[in-house]
N, C-alpha and C positions, 0 to 999 in steps of 0.2 A: 504492499499501500504507500502509495507517494505521500510524502509530508510537505504540507504548502509551506512556501517561503512565509518569512514575516512580512506583513503587512507593508512597514518600511522600505524594504526593498523594492517595492512596485510602486512606491508612492514617489512621484516625482518632487512633490512641493515638499517632502521629507528629505530627498538625497540632495537635492540643487540648492537649499538654503545650507544644510551641512558642509557640501563642496564649497559655496561662496567664503564661508568662516575659514575651512581651512586654509585657501590660498590667500585670502588676506593676513591671516597668521603668518603664514610660509613669508610672506614677501617683506612684512612689517618687525618680524622677529629681529633682526640684524640691528633695529636702532633701540630696542627695547630698553631701559635702562641708561639713555645716553642723558649727557651732564644737560643742566638747565641751560641754555643759550637764551642772550637777549631778554625780551619781555617776560619769559618764563621765570627770572628771577626776582623781577619784581612783584610776579601774581602768587609766585607759589614761595618763593624763600623769605621776602620782604613784604609780604602782607599781614599782619598781626590779626586779622579778623578771620584768617581761614584755621586758626590754632585751636578754636576750640568750638564745638557745636554748638556749644549755648550763646556763642556770636553770632550765628548765621543771620538773625534778624536785623544786624547791623549792617549785614552786606547789602540789602536795601535801601540803606542810608547813605550810601556811599558808591563813589566811581569803580571801575572796573581794574584803576591801577592804584588804588588805596596803596600807600607805600609807608610802613612806619610809622602810619598817623597822619600822614599828609599825601595832597594830590600829587602824581608825578608829572612835572613839565606840562606839554602842550597834548597830552593824553588824556584829559580832564572830562572829554566829552562821551566816553563810551560808558553805558550804564547795562550792563550784564549780570545783574544780582544772581539769577539761578546758575549762571555759569560758575561764578565764584564760589555758589554752595556746593558745587560738586568738587571743586578742590579742597574743599574743608573737610568732606567728607574722604578722600585719598589721604590727606592729612593724618585725620584720625587713625585713619588703619595703616597707614605707611610712613608716615613722618616726613621726612625731608628726601627719602629714598623716591628719584625720579620713576623707577620701574612701576609704581603702583598708576602714579599719573599717566604715564605709557600706556599700560594697561587697559586703563578706562578709555582712553582715546580710542585704542584699537577696536575695544569691544563696541564702542558708540558707533563707528566706522563699519564694524559689522551688522549692528541694527539697522543703521541706513540702508545697507544694502539689502538685508532682508525685509525691510519696509517696500524700497523701491521695486523689487520681486515683487511682492506680494501685490502692490499696487497695478504692476503690469500684466500681471496674471488675471487680475480681476478686469482690466480694462482690454485687453487683449485675448483673454480666453486661449493663451496660447502658452504652455509653461519651458519649452525650450527656446522658444524666442525670447521670453522672458529671461530666462538663466544667462543664455548667451551675451545678451547687452549688459546684462547688469555686472557681469562677470567681467567685462573691458572696464565698466566705471568702477569697479571694486579696485582695482589694478592701477589703475591710470595715475601717471606720475602727477600730473597735474594736483592730485588730492594729497599729496605726501606733505605741503605745507598744511595743510587743514589737517592731520592726521599726524604725524610726527612732532609738529611744531606746537607745543602744550597752549600756548597764548591763543593758537586757532579753534581752541574746543567751543566757541562760539558758535562757528559753522557745522559741525556736529549738530551739538543740541537743537540749533534752531531747524535744521533741516530735517533732522529725525522727529521732532513735534510735528512741522508741516505735514510731512509723510505720512503722519499717524493721523494728524487732523483730515485729509484727504481721503483716506482709507475710511476714518469713522464717517465722515457725510456720505459717502457712496453706498457706506451701510444703512442708511438712514438715522444715525445715532450723533444726532447735532449738537446733543450736550458735550458729547464725549469730544465732539471735533472742536467745540468751543473752549473747552477746559485745555485743550492741546496749544491751541492757540495764543490763550494766556500765558501757557509756559513756554512757548517759542516766543511771544515778545519779549519775556525779562531773560532770554538766552543770548539774544543776537536781535541789534534793530532792523535790518532788514526784513524779519519775519511779518513786519507791519504789511507786507504784500500778499498773506495768504488768503484774503477775500477775493483777491485778484483770480489768484490759482482755482481758488473753489468756483470762482463764475465760471471760470474756461470749463472748467469738470461738470458742472452741471449742464452747460450749453452742450459740451460733446456726448455726454454719457447719460444724464439722469433723464432726459425728455420730458418733463412736465413742463407744464404751461408758465408762463412770466411772474402769475400771481403766486404761485406756491416756489419760485426762483426767490423772489422778492421775500417772500415771507421767510425761508431756511437762511439767506444769507443777512438779514437785516440784523440778526445780534451780532454777526461778525463785525457789519460797518460800524454799528455801535461801540463794539468794545474797540475797534480800531481809533475811530472818533474819541473816546473816553481816554487813551492809551496818550493819541497825538496831544490832548490837553493836557495830561497829567505830564507828559514829557517833556514839554515847553514851557509850562507853566505853575508847575508844584512839585515836581522832582526836584531832588536834594542834588542832583548831577547837573549842570549847565545843558543844554543841548548845542547843537551846532548853530552858528550863525549861519543864515543862509545867503547875505550877501547882496548885491545890486544885480536883479533878473537877467540885464544885459551880459553881464560876465558867465552866470549860469549857463545861460544859450551860447555863448561864446566857447566857454569849456566842452558842453555836449558837443557841438557840431566838428568839435578837434578829435573827436574820438574815434576818426577813422581808423587811424593808423594802429592805437591801442587795441581796437577792436581785431584786427588782423592779426595783431601780435597774440591775443587770445586763440585766435583760429589755430595759429602755428605752433602754439604751444600745446594745442589738442592733438593737434596731427603726428607733432614731430618735436615732443618733449625734448629739452636740454638735459646732460647729466646735471647741471646745478644752474637754476635760476633763482634771482632774489627778486626783491619789490624793485619796481621801477618809478621814476618819475616821467611826467608828461609834457612833454614840449608845445603848449598850447598855443593855439593862433593868438595873434596879435590884434587881427581885424576878422571881420567876416568874411571879405573877399580874400580869401589865403586859400593856397592849393590843400591844404589841410579840411576845410570845411567842404570844398569841392568834392573829396574823396568820400566824406561821410554823407553828402548828398547821394553820391552813388550807389552808395552800401544801402544808403535808407530807400531809394526806389527798388533797388534789387530785390531787398529785403520784403518792401509791400508786393510785389509780384509773385514773392512766395507765399506770401501770406493771404494773399486773395486764391491763389491754387489752392492750398491746403483747405482754406473757407469752403471751398464746392464740396470739399470729402466729410468736414463736419465731423469728425470723430479723431481717432488717436494723434494724425502727422499734425492737425491743427492744434491738438493737445500740447505735443509735445514741442512744437514752433512757439506758442506762447509762453510757455514756461521759460523754455530758453532765453526769449527776447524779454519778458518780464523781468527774469530774475537777473539780467545783467544791468537794468536800469538803477539799481541802488549804487552801482558803480561807474556809472556814467558822469560822475563828477559834476552833476547838476548841483549839488552840495558836496561843497569843495573840503574833501580831507585825506590825510595820508594814512600810508601809503596810495600814493595813486594808482597803481597798477600793482595786482599780485595774484599768483596764480588760484589762492585759496578762495579768492572771488567766483572761480567757478565753480566751486562744489556745489551749490544749489542750479545755475545754469545748465549745467553738465544733465542734469539729471532730464533736460527738457530734450536734448540731443538723445539722451540714452533710450526714451520713448521713442525717438524717430527712427533710431536704428532698431527696436524693437517691430515696430509696424513693416520695416523694409523685410527683417528676418522672417515673419511671418507669412508676407508675401511670398518670398522665395521658397520657404518650405511646402507652403499651400499650392505651388504651382506645381508640385511633383516634376520638376524638371531635373533629374540629375546632375547633367552638365552645369546647370546654373548653381546648383546646391555644392559642385565639386567646387566649383572657382570661387563661389562665397569661403568654402574653407582654406580653400589654397589661400586666399589674401589675409583671412581672419586668425588662422594658427600663426603665423610669423609676426602679424602687429601684436597679437595679443604674447607672446614672448618677449618681444621688442619691449612693450611696456612695464611686463615683470622685469626685465632686466635693469631697464632704466630705473623703475620704482627702487628695485635691490640698491643701484648705485645710488641714487638721493640718501637712502635710511644709512647708507655705510659710512657716506660724507657726514649726515647728522650724530654717528657715532664717535667722531672723531672731531672736537672742537678746532685743533689744530688744523688741520684739513678744510674744515666747514671756513674758517675765517680767512686762508689764505685763500681760497678760491671767492671769496666774496671779496676782497681786497683787489683781486684782478677783474672783478666783472665790471658791468656797465651801469651796474645800480648806482644811484646818486647816494646810496648808504655804503658804497665801496670804502669810504674812510672808517668806518666803525671796524670793519675788517682788519685795517690796521690797527685800531685802537684794540682791540681785543688780541691781537698776535702781538701787540707790544706787551699787552697785560700778561698774557702766557708767558712770553720769554724771560718778562720779569721774574715771574713767579718758580721758572725753573733755572735761575740763576745766568740766563743770559744776557747780561745787561747792556751789553756793547748793540747788540742785535735789537736790543728792546726798545733803546735811545734812536736807532735809525728807522724801526718801524713806526714808533708813535711821529717822529718830525715827519714823515710819510703821510701821517695824517693829518697833522697839523697843516702842511701843505696843502692837502685838498681842501681843509675847511679851517683855516685860520680862527675861527670866531668859537671854534668848538669849548665850550668851558670843560667838558669830559676831558678831552684831549689835553688841556694845560692842568688840570689835576691830576691825571696820571702821571704826567712829566714832573710835577711837583713833587709827589709821591716817591717815585724812582729818584730822584736827585737826593731827597732827603733821606730815604735808603742808604745812600751810597754815602753821606754826610756831606755834600754838597749846598748846604743850606741857601747860600745868596741865590743861585737856582731856581732852587725848590722856592724860593721866598715870591721870585719874578714869577714864576708860573702859576701860584696859587692867588697872586693879587692880581694875574691875567685872566685866570676863570672868574674870579670876581666881577670883574669889568666885563667880562663878555655874557655874564649872567643878568639876570635881572633882581639883583638884591639878593642872591643866595646866599644866607650868611653860613652854611656850612662851610663856603669857601673861608669867609673871616674866621671861623674857629680854627681852620688848617694854617692860615697866615698866622695867628694868633700861637699856634704850638711850634712853628717853626721859630718865633721869636723867642719863645722857652728855650727851644733846643742850642738857639744861639745866645743864651744868658742876657737875651735883651726883656728882661720881664716886665720891666713898665710900660712898655710896647704893647706886649703881649695882653697886661691886662686892660691897657686902653681898648685895643681890637677886641676883644671879649666883650667888653661893657658898649660896644658900638653894636656887637652882633646881640647882646641883650636886649638893647633897644629895637633893634629890626623884629627880635623874636622874643618876648618877652614872656612866654609861657614854656618854651622848649627846653627839656631838663640839661641837654647837652650843653646849653650857653651854662648854665650852673655850674656844671660838673667843669667846665674849662676855668670860668672865675674860680673857683675854688681850689683848681691848681694852680693858678698864677699866685693867689694870695699864699697858699703854703708854699711855692718856690722862692716868693720873697719875704719869707721867715716869719710870715703872719698865719699862723693855723685860727687862731680867733675869727680875724677875718673871711678865711677860708668858711667859719661856721658859720658866722653870719649871712653871707651869700648863700650857703645851704638851706640855712633857715627862710629864707627869703622865697628860694626857689619851691622848697617844701609847700610853703603858703599857696606859692601860685599855681601850682601844679596840683594842688590837693583834689581837685573835682577830676581828674583824668588818674585813673587807676595806673595806666602804661607808664606814661609821664614821672609820676610819684614815684613809682616803685623802683625805675630805671636810675632816679637819684637818691634815692634811698639806698640802694646796694652802693652808689658812689660814696655816699657818706658813710657808707661802712668801712669801705675802703680806707679812706682818710682817715678815717678815727683809728683803722688797724695802725695804719703807719705812724699816729701820733701816740698811740699804746694806750689810747682812751677806750679800753676793751668793753666796760659798762655800756657806753654809748654805743658802741658796735653790735651788742648783744640787745640793747634796747630795739635797734632799727632792723634787725634779723627778727626777731618777735614781731614786731609790727608787720614785717613782709609775710612771714609764715601766716600770722593769725588772719590779718585783713585784706591782703592779696595773695591769695596761695595758688592763682592760676595765671598768672603772667609770665608770658614767653620768657624762658631764661633765667629772668631774675628770681623766679620763686626756687624753681631748682638749683640754683647757686645759694641762695638762702636755706635752703633745707640741708645743703653738704654743709655750710658752715656752720650750721647749728648742731652738726651731729645728727640729726634727723634721717639723713640720705647716707648711706657708707660708700665709700670711694669706689669700689667696683660698682656697684648700680649707680653713679652718677655718670661715670666713664660709659656705662651701657646706654644711657637716656641721652648723653649728647652724641654718640654715634647714631643713635636712630633717629633724634629729632632735630639735631642743629649742626644744618649740614656747613663744614669747613670751620668749628669751632673746637675740632679737637686743641690745639695750641693755646688757645684761649683759656681753657679750663687747667691746665697745669700749674697756672700761679694760684686760683681759686683751691685747688687740690694742695698745695703747699701751704697755703695760709688755713684750709681749714686744718690740716696736721698742729700747726703752731697753735691756731686759737684753742683746741681741744686738748693741747700740751701732750701729743702724741711723738715723742723726741724722737724716738728710734725709726719710727716710719718717716717721720720728716726729714732725719739726715739723708737716708737712705732716697728716698724721692729726691733730694736736692743735688744729691750726687749722682743720679741717673740722668737728670736733664740739668747738669751745671752749664755746659756748654750753650745749650738752649736758654738757658735763662740769662747767660751773658751776654748774647746777641739779643735780646731783647731788651734787655736793661741799656745797652750804647744806645744813647740818645735821649732814653725816658728815665728822666730821675727819679719821678713818683714809683716807678716800679722798680727802679733800682733799691729803693728805699723800703720796700716790700720785702724785696730778696734780702737785703742786710737784716733787717727786723728777724728774719727766719734764721740767719747765719748766728746773729748774737743771741737769740734764743736758745739755739741749740748748742752753741758753744758755751753758753752759761750751764747749761744742765750738765754736758759732759764735766765741765769743772768741778760742779758740785757734787 
């Protein structure tokens, strides 16, 4: 008697999704766990609001690039709280291990591909055509920036919720579709276009009358209008400026060349591609606008031709064209051109391809089907190879930044900046200078480049040059007081303590609520030999920052260190107790306070640092030595000091206050040995 095969081996709608996920994980596996790059550091490492799930409500009150309690530069217009919330979940389970974030992005891409496959099966009723077209979408190289680059997670979430909304809409589950729309809006701004997509979907596939369409789409239009009003008038994050209408039109009609570049990226993706700038037309009578007009005429003909069929092809073409609208620079934003902008529009092209494949398969013409596979298999293999290449590059920061510096991107100087930073970290000082000088030549007014050069010269003890670049960084910025703090720190290292104090006081006037300013003022007062003045600055700072748990916690820990240096142990223990009791969940500060108080064993603290605090392994050594001294564990303190003596000596060079902390440990250990 024959046994029947399990149903799932016969069910294409089970096997095909399984294959899609397997292929996606194969091509993206090489990038899993890659180091944080560019905005990934701001979004994941420097955002204090993602470090506790209890802080998720605050994500809805702040921008996407919320950075250590401050907005970050010109990127203040992005509002994607739900996307930020997913990073909070990642952090809860993985800490600062980038593998967790990478896995989430790949899983989201898989879900998008599964949603696309389900949608295509629903509208085409042809599983093979849906699978083969979705398979190309799943491995396409232009999606690498959306999947591998963590900062682009909004594209994944927004697209996923919009696809889910379309599927629910087709199933007449309008409330669920509306819920998905709300989720999409808080994931990516361009998701506001879902009502347009649903209108086209209804027009092509639902087939009910205009009144039914209006009744079903009305809630989406209302939500869209409400979100527009909220975003522009009530949202805590300011929206982007619209600008003069004529300038918006001029930018739009300059998009002919960039549109062709998008098509080129879809057909022949390069091994490495970064965001580009667009050379907009200076006037309406410009060859660039002529090219756009020609393209608009061609697309209009294609649109009218597809309209006659009023089904899948028309739906796909409209998804592609409408999906590109947010990136047509009607509202100007940066980057002006990026491959991850194609993540949603490419779904429209996938629908068009699926329509073509369905017609080929239904024709039953073997020669035509053979020609299709002769073209399909090499192109699919090429895309897999290119995507694998891109992901290999992401996994090697040095290669990534080197390729960026050689690219034609407006951000090529970022490549030189980061290559110089890496060279400096690896001890290749002369090479670092050359690379940072190259970045300076490309963008002379970059405050980041000057700050990196200042840090580099400071490490080498060339304080006059460091001072010059930190001052230049401040001039290039818009009163960024962080550069003033760096200027003051150099004055301290040069022994110009009075000038350091004056510089810190200037920074204090610019940022009277920032704990870093008071930490610097305390340091200057200590080095001037006036610890009582340092204490007065501490008291003032604590009073001003009392309403900010993070700011006051950071300052309290600095007060503990000052008290330790001055041997005011009662004061140190008081503030440690205050942190542990009243601020037990502040990033880094609370864990250090528990270590110094003896509540957390050293081994456990080192494990916490490794898991939660990316790049802090060297910083924790000073606190561990301090903990041994404060807890009178002299034998362990002596062994630890001997083990890391060279490292402590290097850190002490040019850091007089850290040197005092090491000297106290040495004196106390010696006193214990003598007794």
